[in-house]
Each structure stands twice: as structure tokens, then as C-alpha cells.
Backbone as CSV, one residue per row, in Angstrom:
resi,resn,N_x,N_y,N_z,CA_x,CA_y,CA_z,C_x,C_y,C_z
1,MET,19.294,53.037,-12.531,18.124,52.785,-11.766,17.096,52.073,-13.021
2,LYS,16.877,53.049,-14.197,16.003,52.044,-15.250,15.879,50.998,-15.139
3,LEU,17.569,50.735,-15.540,18.010,49.125,-15.901,17.704,47.954,-14.478
4,SER,18.121,48.475,-13.064,17.763,47.725,-11.675,16.086,47.720,-11.414
5,ARG,15.742,48.493,-12.254,13.934,48.357,-11.733,13.868,47.478,-12.864
6,THR,13.942,47.558,-14.163,13.239,46.264,-14.696,13.993,45.029,-14.164
7,PHE,15.277,44.870,-14.135,15.578,42.921,-13.443,14.571,43.449,-12.298
8,SER,14.024,43.922,-11.838,13.330,43.548,-10.413,11.870,43.083,-11.183
9,VAL,11.832,43.694,-11.545,10.544,43.408,-12.322,10.557,41.861,-13.152
10,ALA,11.219,42.000,-13.724,11.852,40.201,-14.717,11.722,39.687,-13.763
11,LEU,12.279,39.598,-12.878,12.355,38.873,-11.976,11.404,38.312,-11.128
12,THR,10.899,39.268,-10.529,9.307,39.000,-10.498,8.094,37.936,-10.853
13,LEU,8.381,38.512,-12.210,7.983,37.397,-13.125,7.655,36.585,-13.423
14,PHE,9.073,35.536,-13.377,10.261,35.013,-13.601,9.647,33.924,-12.025
15,CYS,9.390,34.063,-10.967,8.951,33.728,-9.728,7.869,33.432,-9.820
16,ALA,7.323,34.020,-10.517,5.915,34.412,-9.938,5.159,32.834,-10.746
17,PHE,5.609,32.814,-12.301,6.007,31.657,-13.353,6.016,30.502,-12.446
18,ALA,7.095,30.873,-11.954,8.163,29.098,-11.370,7.198,28.388,-10.453
19,LEU,6.758,29.771,-9.586,5.537,29.019,-8.922,4.214,28.346,-9.241
20,MET,3.705,29.387,-10.090,2.286,28.740,-10.563,3.093,27.791,-11.564
21,PHE,4.497,27.058,-11.964,4.597,26.383,-12.985,4.585,25.049,-11.807
22,ALA,5.505,25.010,-10.956,5.567,24.154,-9.644,4.308,23.485,-9.273
23,ARG,3.276,23.955,-8.881,2.238,24.320,-8.510,1.233,22.536,-9.482
24,THR,2.029,22.712,-10.716,1.291,22.267,-11.842,1.516,20.282,-11.551
25,VAL,3.134,20.468,-11.373,3.887,19.896,-11.459,4.265,19.113,-10.495
26,SER,4.394,19.217,-9.421,3.782,18.461,-7.925,2.460,17.356,-7.705
27,ALA,3.440,15.977,-7.059,2.418,15.442,-6.471,1.188,16.349,-5.910
28,SER,-0.440,15.448,-6.933,-1.868,15.513,-6.150,-2.295,15.001,-5.358
29,PRO,-3.038,15.507,-4.332,-3.698,14.060,-3.516,-5.152,14.081,-4.525
30,THR,-4.995,13.348,-5.729,-5.940,13.358,-6.845,-6.033,12.329,-7.039
31,GLY,-7.704,11.935,-8.193,-7.203,10.837,-8.629,-8.328,10.934,-10.133
32,SER,-8.441,10.082,-11.009,-9.508,10.916,-11.765,-9.975,9.640,-12.955
33,ILE,-11.030,9.915,-13.405,-12.235,9.224,-13.995,-12.162,9.663,-15.839
34,ALA,-12.034,8.228,-16.124,-11.679,8.241,-17.807,-12.819,7.338,-18.140
35,GLY,-13.185,7.042,-19.061,-14.318,6.003,-19.524,-14.666,6.616,-20.650
36,SER,-15.914,6.338,-21.911,-16.294,6.307,-22.683,-18.062,6.160,-22.661
37,VAL,-18.073,6.882,-23.935,-20.250,6.923,-24.512,-20.336,6.264,-25.117
38,LYS,-21.512,5.041,-24.741,-21.610,4.540,-26.331,-22.896,4.469,-26.266
39,ASP,-23.549,3.522,-27.586,-24.903,3.370,-27.368,-25.482,2.476,-27.849
40,SER,-25.964,1.626,-27.178,-26.387,0.012,-27.370,-26.242,-1.084,-28.408
41,SER,-25.361,-0.349,-29.551,-25.168,-1.263,-30.563,-23.331,-1.236,-29.849
42,GLY,-23.137,-0.200,-29.708,-21.301,-0.290,-29.023,-20.771,0.781,-29.708
43,ALA,-21.534,1.412,-30.697,-21.202,2.285,-31.521,-21.261,3.844,-30.441
44,LEU,-19.926,4.755,-30.529,-19.297,5.517,-29.570,-20.409,7.147,-30.306
45,ILE,-20.829,7.232,-29.066,-21.034,9.126,-29.183,-20.023,9.929,-28.788
46,SER,-19.961,11.123,-29.717,-18.922,12.211,-28.977,-20.152,13.206,-29.185
47,SER,-20.230,14.032,-28.892,-20.026,15.188,-28.356,-21.559,15.313,-27.169
48,ALA,-21.176,14.437,-26.531,-22.418,13.751,-24.938,-21.672,14.670,-24.029
49,ARG,-23.038,15.421,-22.887,-22.844,16.333,-22.285,-22.658,15.642,-20.313
50,LEU,-21.541,15.525,-20.897,-21.505,14.990,-18.972,-21.553,15.905,-17.445
51,THR,-21.788,15.771,-16.830,-21.823,16.123,-15.756,-21.704,15.013,-14.380
52,LEU,-20.387,15.538,-13.571,-20.065,14.565,-12.428,-20.028,15.803,-11.145
53,VAL,-20.418,15.131,-10.565,-20.826,16.304,-9.045,-20.748,15.059,-7.698
54,ASN,-19.994,16.048,-6.782,-19.199,15.597,-6.052,-20.257,14.906,-4.918
55,ILE,-20.734,13.748,-4.363,-22.053,13.932,-3.632,-21.632,14.600,-2.029
56,ALA,-20.142,14.750,-1.842,-20.676,15.618,-0.457,-20.456,17.301,-0.035
57,THR,-19.874,17.621,-1.558,-19.765,18.341,-1.423,-21.011,19.457,-3.254
58,ASN,-21.061,18.846,-3.082,-22.346,19.457,-4.586,-21.727,19.756,-5.804
59,ALA,-20.504,19.943,-5.658,-19.805,20.740,-6.707,-19.734,20.088,-7.617
60,LYS,-19.444,20.810,-9.038,-20.092,20.153,-9.847,-18.847,20.083,-10.867
61,VAL,-18.509,19.151,-11.499,-17.633,19.467,-13.407,-18.053,19.129,-14.715
62,GLU,-18.098,19.715,-15.592,-18.577,18.983,-16.698,-17.590,19.022,-17.871
63,ALA,-17.605,17.924,-18.946,-17.368,17.932,-19.906,-18.294,17.071,-20.972
64,THR,-17.507,16.793,-22.180,-17.699,16.833,-23.262,-17.216,15.674,-24.119
65,SER,-17.914,14.597,-24.187,-17.100,13.379,-24.870,-16.297,13.987,-26.399
66,ASP,-15.406,13.201,-26.929,-14.883,13.805,-27.937,-15.136,12.508,-29.172
67,SER,-14.378,13.376,-30.092,-14.557,12.187,-31.591,-14.995,11.212,-31.649
68,ASN,-13.988,10.302,-30.504,-13.882,8.729,-30.060,-15.311,8.406,-29.230
69,GLY,-15.836,9.293,-28.790,-16.642,9.103,-27.429,-15.871,8.712,-26.281
70,GLU,-14.658,9.038,-26.505,-14.060,8.788,-24.624,-14.376,10.608,-23.969
71,PHE,-13.782,10.765,-22.349,-14.199,11.502,-21.687,-12.693,11.096,-20.490
72,GLN,-12.254,12.474,-20.063,-11.897,12.721,-18.568,-12.569,13.278,-17.624
73,PHE,-12.431,13.236,-16.780,-11.922,14.364,-15.625,-10.908,13.664,-14.509
74,LEU,-9.520,15.055,-14.320,-8.555,14.689,-13.919,-8.340,15.246,-12.909
75,GLN,-7.669,15.495,-12.022,-7.277,16.535,-10.343,-8.481,16.315,-9.843
76,LEU,-9.454,14.512,-9.410,-10.587,15.147,-8.546,-9.994,14.680,-7.305
77,ASN,-10.541,15.754,-6.272,-10.595,15.289,-4.912,-10.959,13.786,-4.426
78,PRO,-10.463,12.731,-3.620,-10.903,11.405,-3.905,-12.388,11.230,-2.980
79,ALA,-13.479,10.837,-3.471,-14.457,10.730,-2.767,-15.644,10.150,-3.536
80,VAL,-16.881,9.941,-3.041,-17.985,9.837,-4.011,-18.968,10.353,-5.280
81,TYR,-19.084,10.309,-6.675,-19.013,10.911,-7.161,-20.287,10.486,-7.873
82,SER,-21.565,11.209,-8.858,-22.233,10.892,-9.502,-22.689,11.171,-11.062
83,LEU,-22.377,11.049,-11.933,-22.480,11.588,-12.898,-23.425,11.087,-14.340
84,ASN,-24.101,12.520,-14.539,-24.882,12.454,-16.126,-24.711,12.726,-16.773
85,VAL,-25.207,11.545,-18.168,-24.514,11.747,-19.325,-25.992,11.822,-20.195
86,GLU,-25.994,12.719,-21.051,-27.230,13.368,-21.966,-26.206,12.989,-23.175
87,ALA,-26.369,13.181,-24.540,-26.645,12.786,-25.799,-28.071,13.377,-26.576
88,ALA,-27.987,14.200,-27.222,-29.390,14.149,-28.795,-29.941,12.470,-29.132
89,GLY,-31.298,12.478,-28.810,-31.505,11.119,-29.237,-31.465,10.467,-28.484
90,PHE,-31.101,9.821,-27.525,-30.633,8.833,-26.077,-31.583,9.163,-24.942
91,LYS,-31.722,8.510,-24.013,-32.145,8.606,-22.859,-31.434,9.125,-21.979
92,LYS,-31.508,9.652,-20.606,-29.706,10.517,-19.626,-29.981,9.424,-18.661
93,VAL,-28.885,8.486,-19.087,-28.376,7.865,-17.517,-28.037,8.784,-16.948
94,ALA,-27.969,8.360,-15.418,-27.203,8.839,-14.087,-26.789,7.691,-13.150
95,MET,-25.550,7.727,-13.530,-24.945,6.662,-12.463,-24.419,6.966,-10.909
96,ASN,-24.452,6.495,-10.434,-24.249,6.854,-9.073,-23.069,5.291,-8.315
97,GLY,-22.685,5.991,-7.515,-21.850,5.516,-6.121,-20.645,5.409,-6.982
98,ILE,-19.526,6.185,-7.811,-18.574,6.064,-8.354,-17.542,6.725,-7.657
99,VAL,-16.456,6.009,-6.991,-15.411,6.330,-6.404,-14.667,6.321,-6.442
100,VAL,-14.152,7.423,-6.738,-12.496,7.917,-7.061,-11.529,8.091,-5.523
101,GLU,-10.718,7.195,-5.784,-9.449,7.346,-5.124,-8.004,7.500,-5.412
102,VAL,-7.393,7.947,-4.455,-5.627,8.541,-4.608,-5.034,7.944,-5.677
103,ASP,-4.076,8.444,-6.459,-3.349,7.988,-6.991,-3.908,6.664,-8.142
104,GLN,-5.150,6.764,-8.307,-6.134,5.861,-8.903,-6.809,6.197,-10.341
105,ILE,-7.073,6.236,-11.010,-7.955,6.114,-12.438,-8.878,5.065,-12.746
106,THR,-10.269,5.742,-12.561,-11.428,4.918,-12.409,-12.333,5.464,-13.463
107,HIS,-12.412,3.687,-14.294,-13.209,3.530,-15.920,-14.338,3.248,-15.540
108,LEU,-15.206,3.687,-16.902,-16.145,4.332,-16.377,-17.043,4.219,-17.945
109,GLU,-18.247,3.212,-18.926,-18.568,2.932,-20.136,-20.340,3.145,-19.883
110,ALA,-20.384,4.583,-20.055,-21.519,4.811,-20.397,-22.062,4.350,-21.660
111,THR,-23.228,3.362,-21.720,-24.327,2.831,-22.301,-25.460,3.727,-22.720
112,LEU,-25.937,4.308,-23.619,-26.907,4.995,-23.583,-28.016,4.386,-24.693
113,GLN,-29.348,4.769,-24.129,-30.635,3.983,-24.954,-31.198,5.105,-25.762
114,VAL,-32.340,4.940,-26.947,-32.584,5.297,-27.777,-33.493,5.975,-27.315
115,GLY,-33.974,7.569,-26.982,-34.746,7.776,-26.535,-34.903,9.055,-26.359
116,SER,-35.682,9.670,-25.602,-35.845,10.828,-25.277,-35.405,11.247,-23.454
117,VAL,-34.611,12.494,-24.034,-33.101,13.094,-22.705,-33.763,13.129,-21.931
118,SER,-35.353,13.367,-21.979,-36.113,13.536,-20.528,-36.744,12.641,-19.751
119,GLU,-35.733,11.186,-20.053,-35.817,10.027,-20.015,-34.851,9.367,-18.819
120,THR,-35.037,8.962,-18.162,-33.531,8.806,-17.371,-33.592,7.383,-16.560
121,VAL,-32.041,6.570,-17.138,-31.182,5.241,-16.711,-30.724,5.456,-16.001
122,GLU,-31.347,4.971,-14.329,-29.957,4.441,-13.361,-29.496,3.629,-13.306
123,VAL,-27.947,3.402,-13.167,-27.275,2.702,-12.993,-26.306,3.019,-11.337
124,SER,-26.243,2.491,-11.007,-25.643,2.304,-9.330,-24.169,0.526,-9.493
125,GLY,-23.808,1.095,-8.393,-22.772,0.053,-8.105,-21.843,0.119,-8.655
126,SER,-20.585,1.518,-10.022,-19.633,1.707,-10.047,-18.314,0.707,-9.318
127,THR,-17.419,0.459,-9.942,-16.328,-0.665,-8.723,-15.039,-0.405,-9.440
128,LEU,-13.835,-0.403,-9.156,-12.899,-0.240,-9.705,-12.293,-1.532,-10.612
129,PRO,-10.904,-1.603,-11.945,-11.146,-2.302,-11.784,-10.059,-2.677,-11.500
130,LEU,-10.052,-3.822,-11.965,-9.281,-5.272,-11.221,-7.932,-5.086,-11.877
131,LEU,-7.441,-4.710,-13.013,-6.698,-4.269,-14.052,-5.707,-3.415,-14.112
132,GLU,-4.763,-2.310,-13.733,-5.065,-0.944,-14.698,-3.982,-1.381,-16.241
133,THR,-4.677,-0.798,-16.400,-4.151,-1.538,-18.330,-3.467,0.697,-18.544
134,ASP,-3.828,2.169,-17.894,-3.318,2.759,-18.258,-2.136,3.042,-17.564
135,ARG,-1.157,2.782,-16.823,0.405,3.210,-15.823,0.178,1.323,-15.740
136,SER,1.378,1.340,-15.564,2.817,0.440,-15.178,2.946,0.364,-13.777
137,THR,2.057,1.063,-12.974,2.299,1.505,-11.864,1.802,0.205,-10.741
138,LEU,2.080,-0.196,-9.616,1.901,-0.796,-9.080,1.112,-0.626,-7.805
139,SER,0.628,-0.541,-7.430,-0.527,0.078,-6.380,-1.257,0.350,-5.563
140,ASN,-1.333,-0.072,-3.829,-3.141,-0.429,-3.341,-3.571,0.918,-2.398
141,VAL,-4.806,1.090,-2.279,-4.895,1.963,-1.372,-5.724,1.309,-0.169
142,VAL,-5.593,1.704,1.168,-5.815,1.675,2.477,-7.082,3.263,2.899
143,GLU,-8.473,2.660,2.796,-9.506,2.848,2.841,-9.792,3.167,3.865
144,SER,-10.660,4.193,4.075,-10.933,4.969,5.487,-11.527,3.733,6.641
145,GLN,-12.695,2.583,5.899,-13.030,1.674,6.635,-12.330,0.904,7.760
146,VAL,-11.423,0.595,6.245,-10.033,-0.319,7.104,-9.418,0.315,7.730
147,ILE,-9.163,1.630,7.677,-8.839,2.251,8.823,-8.715,2.010,10.245
148,SER,-10.246,2.682,10.326,-11.153,2.307,11.850,-11.309,1.309,12.356
149,ASN,-11.669,0.184,11.448,-11.895,-1.143,11.739,-10.718,-2.356,12.331
150,MET,-9.418,-2.000,11.768,-8.492,-2.837,12.065,-8.266,-2.080,13.144
151,PRO,-7.337,-3.487,13.833,-7.158,-3.279,14.552,-5.348,-2.505,14.749
152,LEU,-5.325,-1.560,15.780,-4.363,-0.779,14.852,-3.284,-0.955,16.998
153,ASN,-2.455,-0.917,17.349,-1.460,-0.416,18.115,-1.264,0.557,17.794
154,ALA,-1.251,1.358,19.122,-0.832,2.895,19.192,-1.511,3.737,17.963
155,ARG,-2.654,2.764,17.617,-3.372,3.394,16.343,-2.642,4.319,15.568
156,GLN,-1.278,3.564,14.923,-0.712,4.111,14.263,-1.292,3.759,12.850
157,TYR,-1.926,4.603,11.812,-2.655,3.907,10.554,-2.041,3.315,9.532
158,LEU,-0.329,4.719,9.410,0.712,3.566,8.852,0.552,2.347,8.571
159,ASP,0.680,1.631,9.606,1.094,0.151,10.199,0.849,-0.299,8.623
160,LEU,-0.309,0.253,8.457,-1.470,-0.689,7.498,-0.816,-0.960,6.478
161,ALA,-0.286,-0.064,5.789,0.928,-0.131,4.911,1.463,-2.012,4.448
162,LEU,1.572,-2.370,5.678,1.696,-3.708,4.933,1.000,-4.730,5.087
163,LEU,-0.383,-4.006,4.419,-1.632,-4.829,3.574,-1.573,-4.871,2.549
164,THR,0.076,-4.193,2.346,-0.033,-3.808,0.632,1.112,-5.015,0.192
165,PRO,0.846,-6.037,-1.105,1.925,-6.690,-1.822,2.906,-5.903,-1.805
166,GLY,4.607,-6.894,-1.856,5.804,-6.423,-1.320,6.062,-5.474,0.013
167,VAL,5.565,-5.311,0.795,5.329,-3.897,1.685,6.039,-5.083,3.086
168,LEU,6.992,-4.320,3.951,7.933,-5.772,4.529,8.024,-4.971,5.977
169,PRO,7.233,-5.339,7.480,8.102,-4.750,8.398,9.707,-4.530,8.461
170,SER,9.977,-3.179,8.689,12.119,-3.127,8.950,12.343,-3.435,9.780
171,ALA,13.220,-4.091,9.580,14.212,-4.520,10.719,14.027,-4.417,11.953
172,ALA,13.797,-4.894,12.982,14.270,-4.002,14.374,15.974,-3.312,14.312
173,GLY,15.367,-2.055,15.132,16.281,-1.790,15.301,16.638,-0.750,14.587
174,THR,15.728,-0.332,12.844,16.133,0.647,11.948,16.026,1.549,12.068
175,GLN,16.676,3.096,11.926,17.213,3.791,11.832,15.167,4.545,10.940
176,GLY,14.400,5.404,11.960,13.071,5.364,11.487,11.906,4.465,11.788
177,GLY,12.748,3.128,11.552,11.436,1.988,11.954,10.834,2.118,10.784
178,GLY,9.584,1.438,10.200,8.881,1.990,9.245,8.684,0.505,8.583
179,PHE,8.985,0.257,7.264,8.282,-0.639,6.482,9.352,-0.999,5.003
180,ASN,9.814,-2.113,4.802,10.438,-2.532,3.112,9.690,-2.350,2.711
181,VAL,9.836,-1.289,1.013,8.468,-1.634,-0.097,10.118,-2.380,-1.716
182,SER,9.324,-3.874,-1.762,10.015,-4.638,-2.501,11.422,-4.210,-2.365
183,GLY,12.023,-4.632,-1.342,13.211,-4.902,-1.382,13.518,-3.482,-0.504
184,ALA,13.639,-1.925,-0.897,14.352,-1.104,-0.556,14.233,-0.892,0.674
185,ARG,15.323,-0.133,0.956,15.104,0.337,2.485,14.222,1.271,3.094
186,SER,13.676,1.159,3.824,13.138,2.043,4.662,13.086,3.454,4.705
187,GLN,14.792,4.246,4.602,14.788,5.386,4.505,14.579,5.991,3.321
188,SER,14.369,5.187,1.737,13.794,5.650,0.433,12.280,5.793,0.650
189,ASN,11.571,5.664,1.434,10.181,6.090,1.195,9.833,7.495,0.624
190,VAL,8.877,7.269,0.455,8.348,8.796,0.473,6.786,9.107,0.493
191,PHE,6.650,9.958,1.737,5.631,10.305,2.446,4.361,11.340,2.039
192,LEU,3.674,12.155,1.444,3.426,12.937,1.203,1.898,13.222,2.003
193,LEU,1.312,13.479,2.189,0.789,14.568,3.018,-0.988,15.432,2.985
194,ASP,-1.963,15.082,1.775,-2.622,15.727,1.085,-1.608,16.952,0.434
195,GLY,-0.884,16.138,-0.191,0.252,16.634,-1.405,1.403,17.070,-0.661
196,VAL,2.024,17.211,0.151,2.726,17.984,1.463,3.758,17.006,1.697
197,SER,5.600,17.138,1.259,5.985,16.373,2.129,5.705,16.177,3.672
198,TYR,5.886,14.955,4.310,5.597,14.681,4.574,6.906,13.977,5.466
199,ILE,8.056,14.274,5.385,9.325,13.436,5.436,10.351,14.246,6.860
200,ASP,10.049,13.437,8.042,11.755,13.955,8.889,12.980,13.431,7.992
201,THR,13.756,15.033,7.661,14.838,14.852,7.020,15.873,13.926,7.546
202,GLN,15.967,14.184,9.419,17.005,13.797,9.660,16.891,12.105,9.427
203,ILE,16.021,11.352,9.507,15.722,10.094,9.440,15.240,8.961,8.849
204,ASN,14.759,10.600,7.585,14.224,9.819,5.903,12.723,9.003,6.094
205,SER,12.189,9.725,7.679,10.894,8.088,7.702,10.150,9.471,7.909
206,ALA,8.845,8.778,8.161,7.716,10.257,8.186,7.266,10.274,10.040
207,LEU,6.791,11.384,9.826,7.382,12.482,10.657,6.125,11.863,11.694
208,GLY,6.035,12.218,13.138,5.338,11.488,14.531,4.044,12.416,14.810
209,ASN,4.419,13.501,14.093,3.533,14.044,14.988,1.858,14.574,14.668
210,PHE,1.852,13.550,13.605,0.297,13.242,13.039,-0.324,12.422,12.613
211,ARG,-0.996,11.850,14.000,-0.973,10.452,14.748,-2.634,10.358,15.043
212,ILE,-3.350,11.554,13.979,-4.678,11.558,14.178,-5.562,10.868,13.444
213,THR,-5.336,9.336,13.628,-5.949,7.793,12.792,-7.377,8.505,12.047
214,ASP,-8.240,9.049,13.014,-9.672,9.102,12.704,-9.761,10.817,11.691
215,ALA,-9.281,10.816,11.305,-8.572,12.104,10.468,-8.205,11.607,9.198
216,VAL,-7.832,10.475,8.965,-6.805,9.848,7.778,-8.525,9.428,6.731
217,GLN,-8.768,9.742,5.201,-9.771,9.498,4.724,-9.138,8.136,3.920
218,GLU,-7.602,8.567,3.490,-7.948,6.969,2.954,-5.972,6.897,2.516
219,PHE,-5.622,6.384,1.930,-3.776,6.390,1.776,-3.472,5.099,0.868
220,GLY,-3.040,6.147,-0.168,-2.383,5.278,-1.106,-0.462,4.619,-1.547
221,VAL,0.013,3.241,-1.418,1.029,3.326,-1.346,1.630,2.640,-2.924
222,GLN,1.816,3.500,-3.354,3.196,2.540,-4.597,3.554,1.884,-4.914
223,THR,4.405,0.779,-5.046,5.549,0.469,-4.889,6.012,-0.175,-5.554
224,SER,5.988,-0.013,-7.104,7.072,-0.194,-7.926,6.591,1.309,-9.492
225,VAL,7.362,1.677,-10.167,7.684,2.529,-11.194,6.656,3.407,-10.768
226,ALA,6.639,4.496,-9.982,6.426,5.619,-9.473,5.504,6.457,-11.065
227,THR,5.346,7.046,-10.868,4.784,8.315,-12.017,5.690,9.656,-11.984
228,ALA,5.398,10.544,-12.820,6.637,11.294,-12.899,6.587,12.454,-11.690
229,GLU,5.526,12.240,-11.040,4.975,12.984,-10.304,5.869,12.763,-8.735
230,PHE,6.005,11.567,-8.719,6.981,10.940,-7.351,7.829,11.357,-7.527
231,GLY,8.633,9.874,-7.279,10.567,8.977,-7.349,11.300,10.638,-6.520
232,ARG,10.694,10.788,-5.874,12.330,11.968,-4.347,13.062,10.476,-4.269
233,GLY,12.716,9.484,-3.879,13.114,7.881,-3.704,12.457,6.803,-4.693
234,THR,13.681,5.908,-3.429,13.229,4.643,-4.226,12.342,3.657,-3.538
235,GLY,11.867,4.216,-2.900,11.402,3.422,-2.328,9.920,3.776,-2.493
236,GLY,8.872,3.236,-1.286,7.518,3.435,-2.018,6.859,4.213,-1.666
237,GLN,6.374,5.036,-2.206,5.132,6.414,-2.297,3.799,6.435,-1.746
238,VAL,3.669,7.153,-0.444,2.893,7.178,0.486,1.706,8.319,0.220
239,ASN,0.787,8.022,0.265,0.321,9.400,-0.438,-1.296,9.544,0.339
240,ILE,-0.967,10.239,1.540,-2.209,9.836,2.618,-3.144,10.977,2.242
241,ILE,-3.954,11.438,3.093,-5.610,12.124,2.406,-5.851,12.359,3.799
242,THR,-6.116,13.609,4.643,-7.046,13.780,5.010,-8.549,14.277,4.923
243,LYS,-9.900,13.403,5.977,-10.974,13.511,5.467,-11.306,15.417,5.263
244,SER,-12.302,15.707,4.389,-12.005,16.671,4.263,-13.944,17.699,4.544
245,GLY,-14.059,18.413,4.303,-15.663,18.673,4.637,-16.555,18.570,4.181
246,THR,-17.782,18.131,4.548,-19.202,18.656,3.384,-19.936,19.653,4.114
247,ASN,-21.251,19.492,2.630,-22.986,19.889,3.419,-23.250,20.033,4.832
248,ARG,-23.220,18.624,5.597,-23.707,18.345,6.581,-22.590,18.802,7.679
249,PHE,-23.187,18.522,8.806,-22.791,19.170,9.990,-22.478,17.513,10.673
250,HIS,-21.379,17.202,10.834,-21.022,16.087,11.082,-19.563,15.882,12.044
251,GLY,-19.418,14.641,12.918,-18.239,14.478,13.698,-17.708,13.013,13.810
252,THR,-16.813,13.366,15.162,-16.818,11.653,15.891,-15.947,11.900,16.852
253,ALA,-16.886,10.785,17.896,-16.138,10.355,19.230,-15.668,8.538,19.208
254,PHE,-14.497,8.790,19.718,-14.257,7.137,20.432,-13.319,7.245,21.221
255,GLU,-13.416,5.459,21.630,-12.270,5.406,22.549,-12.062,4.144,22.538
256,TYR,-10.855,4.094,22.681,-10.474,2.595,22.752,-9.761,2.313,24.259
257,LEU,-10.168,1.091,24.113,-9.911,0.076,25.671,-9.072,-0.694,25.837
258,ARG,-8.156,-1.100,26.413,-7.167,-2.247,27.000,-6.650,-1.863,28.043
259,ASN,-7.530,-3.497,29.130,-7.647,-3.549,30.475,-7.238,-4.890,31.309
260,SER,-6.700,-4.918,31.753,-5.945,-7.093,32.069,-7.218,-7.086,32.355
261,VAL,-8.242,-6.736,33.273,-9.815,-7.490,33.700,-10.284,-8.115,32.383
262,LEU,-10.270,-7.527,31.246,-10.886,-8.233,29.498,-9.724,-9.397,29.089
263,ASP,-8.771,-9.798,30.052,-7.316,-10.525,29.547,-7.213,-11.910,30.026
264,ALA,-7.071,-12.531,29.451,-6.688,-13.554,29.423,-4.884,-13.781,30.868
265,ALA,-5.295,-14.676,31.677,-3.709,-14.560,32.315,-3.347,-16.206,30.762
266,ASP,-1.951,-15.987,31.144,-0.883,-16.965,30.066,-0.727,-18.067,30.141
267,PHE,-0.294,-18.940,30.322,-0.215,-20.427,30.102,0.333,-20.336,31.803
268,PHE,1.831,-19.412,32.178,2.691,-19.847,33.320,1.702,-19.029,34.352
269,THR,1.569,-17.906,34.184,1.203,-17.000,34.899,-0.320,-17.776,35.795
270,ASN,-0.851,-19.191,34.759,-1.736,-19.737,35.743,-1.468,-21.055,36.430
271,LYS,-0.675,-21.749,35.632,0.707,-23.114,36.207,1.129,-22.461,37.935
272,ASN,1.490,-21.549,37.853,2.165,-20.824,38.576,1.285,-20.517,40.181
273,HIS,0.122,-20.504,39.517,-1.531,-19.524,40.527,-0.985,-18.265,40.720
274,GLY,-0.277,-17.026,40.154,0.488,-16.279,39.842,-0.845,-15.021,39.593
275,THR,-0.847,-13.540,39.992,-1.820,-12.798,39.295,-1.673,-11.894,37.491
276,LYS,-2.104,-11.681,36.674,-1.993,-10.621,36.126,-1.269,-9.676,36.299
277,ASN,-0.918,-9.537,35.309,0.426,-8.014,35.269,-1.259,-6.623,34.969
278,PRO,-1.084,-5.842,36.208,-2.017,-4.518,35.817,-2.236,-3.862,34.358
279,LEU,-2.906,-3.423,33.413,-2.938,-2.644,32.164,-4.310,-2.061,31.846
280,HIS,-4.039,-0.669,32.221,-5.240,0.311,31.836,-4.977,1.313,30.828
281,ARG,-5.401,1.534,29.607,-5.170,1.848,28.440,-5.868,2.774,27.983
282,ASN,-6.242,3.857,28.007,-7.887,4.444,27.383,-6.991,5.314,26.229
283,GLN,-8.077,5.606,25.341,-7.198,6.692,24.069,-9.120,7.266,23.740
């Protein structure tokens, strides 16, 4: 009886540990920031204090530059951030408009000027690098503005994955449809929705029950050399992020209209003095 109880406790602890560990190694819908702090001469500054703020929620994360003047913010929700950098004997630097995208590393370089910490230098317009130097993964992020503005038949946002180099539509009649990435079968793609598997295991394609395009913030498509948290399939790795809340009340309303009244008749219909086929579709 005592042995059985000891085994039960040990099993419970093992399961708890396994679940905690699994959470850390699973693919997470996040991005990160990495960079360095320097003075105007290019010398690295250690022990600089950095405060990162999510513009939408005011959530704060703090870090300190290491002995090489470098810093990292890991596991960040995709959003727009601001960064304040302070160091003794230097003016404070405020960097605004820092965009963090899913599966991407945003690189920053903070240059401090000699002066009082009560003085602030503002820097705006941070952008993502054109060349990814931290890893060999090839990827592309389809942003919310593109999803909202591009014409989509049936409002299927995943069709925009075709904007990624190396992605082609699957051949007609392919099970599950979808797209091919770098020559791999469409059934080899991996789909994650906010970090959770989003695959119909019967046809190895994305589930079709989430079609609220306006709820999608962005999605990333990795086309080669997937990082360790992916790799379940040999095709593309698609990481979908839904929109999250902010400190302000907000919402959206939309209507997409297709109507034959607004469409021109084709050449043969006009030549034969025919009438257009009626079409009335509202979403």
C-alpha cells in the first residue's frame, strides 16, 4: 500500500514536469527582439537598462545589456512596441514603432549620446532587416493590412500564402487542396493556430472551420529549414496569429458584395445579344 502511494506521487510529479517541459519546447506564436547598445563612437555599453512596452496593452518587460552591450527580448506577442534605453552618463533614448512579427527576430541598435538621463532622444520608424542573419530559415509574414485589403474569393486568408516565394497552388483534385511549398506535397504542410495544431488529420490539411478572416492578425510561412519547434511535416510551416485585446474598446464591421449589376457582360454574351447570369452574394 505504501509502495503504491509512493509510485502514485512519483507518477504525478513526473507528469507535471513533462507538461511543463512540453510547454517550453512547443511551437509558440511569438517573435523576439535582439540588439545592442552603443555610444556615439561605437563603443558598447554594458548594464544599460531597457524597458519594452506593448503599445496596445501597456505590458512592460525589462532587461539589461550584457558585458558585450547586447540584449534580447524573447517570446514576445506580435505587436507594436516602444523601447526606452537608459544608462548612467547618457541621455535616455526612446525608440517607437518597433514591429514584432511572428517567427521573426527584430534587430535594434540603440545609440546613446553623452548627457543627463533626464534628457530624452526619440527615435521612430524601426523596420525589419531585409536579410535574416540569425538563422537559415526562409520565411514570409502576411500582415493584417494585406489580409484586409487583398481580394479573396470566399474570404479564405490562407490563399495569401501564395504571395510567399516558393509557394504554388496545388494541382486540381489534390486531396485537401491548399498549396505546395518548395516542391513538397500539400499534405506535408504544418498549420498552427495561436500555437495549437490546426490540421485535419484525415486529409493532412488546414481545418476549414475557422474562416473569420478579419480575426486574423497575421500569419507566417516558413518555406525551408524549419527551426526546432516545428518540423512535424516536411512542407511549409504556417503559424497563424489571431487578433488580441487592447486597453481600448474596439471592433469591426464589414460587408463584401458581389453583384451582376456591377459586372460587365463577357464578349460572347454581348455578341449574341444575351443577358448576364444573375449573381447576388453578400458576406
